[in-house]
N, C-alpha and C positions, 0 to 999 in steps of 0.2 A: 424635411428639415429646411432645405433651401427655400421652399415655398413659405414656410412659417417665418423665416428671417425676412423674406421680401415683404410679407404683409406687415410685419412689425416696423420695418423701415418706412413703409408708406404711411403707416399711422403716425410715425414720428414727424414726417414731413407735413402731414395735414394738421397735426397739433401745433407745429411751428407757425403754419399759416393762420390758424385760429387765434394764436397769441398775438401775431402781428396785426390782424384785423381788429382785435379787441383793443389793442393799444391805440390804433388809429381812431376808433370810435370814441375812446375816452378823451383823446386829444380834441376831437371835434366837439364833444359835449362841453368841454371846458371853454372852448371858444364861444359857443352859442350861449353860454351862461353869462357872457359879458366880459370874460377875460380875454380880450383880443390880444393875440401874440404880437410881439414886435418882430422886426426883421430877423433878429438873432434867433428868436424862438422858431420862426418859420424855417430858417436854415437848419437848425438842429433837427426839427421834425422831418425835413427832406432827407437829411443824412441818415436818420434812423430808418426811414422807409426804404431807402436804397440799400442800407446795410441788411435789413430784414430779407429783401429779395435776393441779395447776393448770398446770404446764408442758405436760403432755400435752394438756390441754384447749385451751391456747393454740395448740399445733401443729395440732390437729384443726380448730379454727376457721379458722386460716390456710389449711389445706388445702381446706376447703369454699369459702373465698373464691377461691382459685386455680382450683378446679374451675369455679366460676360464670363466671370471666373467660375461661377457656380452652375451656369446654364439655366438659372431660374427665369421664368417668364413673368412679365408684368401682370398685375392684377387687372383682368379684363373688365371686371365690374366697376372698379374705381376709375379706370381709364388712364390715358396718357396725360402727363402734366403739360399744360400750356401756360405761357406768359401772356396775360391780357393787357392790351394797351388801347389808347384812344386816338382816333383821327376824326376830326370834326365831331359829329354827334354819333359816330359809329364805334362800336367796340370790335377790335380785331385781336387776333392771337397768332402766335407762332409756337411751335413745339419747343418746350424747354430744352430739349437736347441740342437745339441749334443756337441757344442763347449763351454767349460766352460771358456776358456781364451787362449790368444796367448802370449807367453813369449819369451823374448830373452834367448838364451842358457846360463844357469847359472851353477854353480858348481854342478856336479852330483856325488853322493857318490857311488862308486862301491860296489857290493855285490858279495859274492863268490857262486860258484856252481849253476850258472844260464846259460841259453842259451847265445851264443855270441851276439845276437841281443838285449839283455837286457843291457842297458848302466849302469843302477844302479837305485838309488832312489833320489828324491829331496823332500825338504820341500815345499809343495805347499799351501801357505796361512794357515799354521798350521797343514796340513795333509800330511802324507807321501804317495807319489805316485811313481809308477814304471815308468821308462823312457825306451821307446822302440825305437831303431833306425829303422825307417820304411823302409829305404833302405835295411838294412841287413835282416829284417824280411821277406821282399819280395824277398830275394835272388838276389838283385841287386848289382851292383858294389859299394863298399863303397867309400866314398869321405871324405877328411878331412873337419871338420867344419870350417865355415867362418862367417863373420859378418852378412850374410843374413840368416844363419841357424836359424830356429825357433822351439819352442816347442809348440805343440797344446795339451792342456789338453782336452781330449775327455771323455764325460760322457754319460753312458747309465744306467738308473736306479741308483743303488748305486755304480757302477763300474766306476773308473776314471783312465785313463792311459795317460801319456804324450808321444806324438809321435814326434820324431825328423824328420823334413822335410827340404828340401833344401831351401825353402823360401815361404813366403805368399804374394800373389798378391792383392787380393781384396775380398770384400763381394759382391755377385751379386744375384739378383733374377733369377731363371731359371723356365720359364713356362713349364707346362706339355707337351705342343705341341712341345717343342724343345728336349724332352727326348726320346731316343730309349731304350726300355727295354732290359735287359740282355738276355732275352729269344729269342729275335729276332736275325736273322742272320746278323752279322755286323763285321767289321774289325777295328772299332775305339778303341776297348778295347785291350790293350796289354795282352799277355799271363799271365804275373805275377800278373795282377789285376783281372782276371776273377773270381777267387774264392771269392773275397771280394767286387765285384762291383754290383751295382743294375742296371746300364745302362750307357749311355753316352749322352752328350748334345752337340749340335752344336749351338753356338752363334756367329753370323757373320762368321768370319773365325776361331774361336776358337773351338777346340774339347776338351771337358772336360770329364774326366772319373769320374763318380759319385760312390764314395765308400760308402758302407753301414756300419754304425757304429756297428750294431748288428753282422753282419757277421765277421767283423774285430775283435772286442773285445771278442766275444764269440766263436771264431774259436778254433778248437782242438789245433792248433799250439800255439795260444796265451795262452790257458789255461795250456799247458804243457811247462812252461818256464824254468823248472829246467834243468840243463845241463845233457846230457846223460852220463852215466858212461862208 
């Protein structure tokens, strides 16, 4: 019975994803038809996209809670849920269980004497969280922020850090059969990601670099965020 409930909840999450993607495609079709949205329409669309991802994250969090209470195991065929985001021309992903939220870029308060990749701090639902520009942290070319820029609040144990990424695309299940471990010889993982990646996944024609929240948040570089004298 617990397994049946788990499968049903997973189907509900995937259905929500399909609906969100259909809505995004419909919006894109309207734009290509010549109805170019104004700034307000773009803002509404961005809010809807963030809201859809937040809803999916809430469902996944509830599903994990239910699993813990019932002892049910995740569907190995469907795979674990990952949040996919972009950096440069690369698609990256973190396990959804480590994503506390997806935010539009809001006012960040600068702080002195920190590394250049620390943008500052924000008030995140009543708690102060550091904001890290993931591009700069990974020594990539910096780009100006735009309406697609997003903040990912990533949590591991008691540590929460907001990562600035180029954009967020979707939430997707990635089966273990599609994942190539980082220890295997491969060329799918760019050099800048190797220290923080657990592997890569190939879904249809998409190659997704799987970042490890532990390696990223607890790396020596992340822990030494003070500016060098």
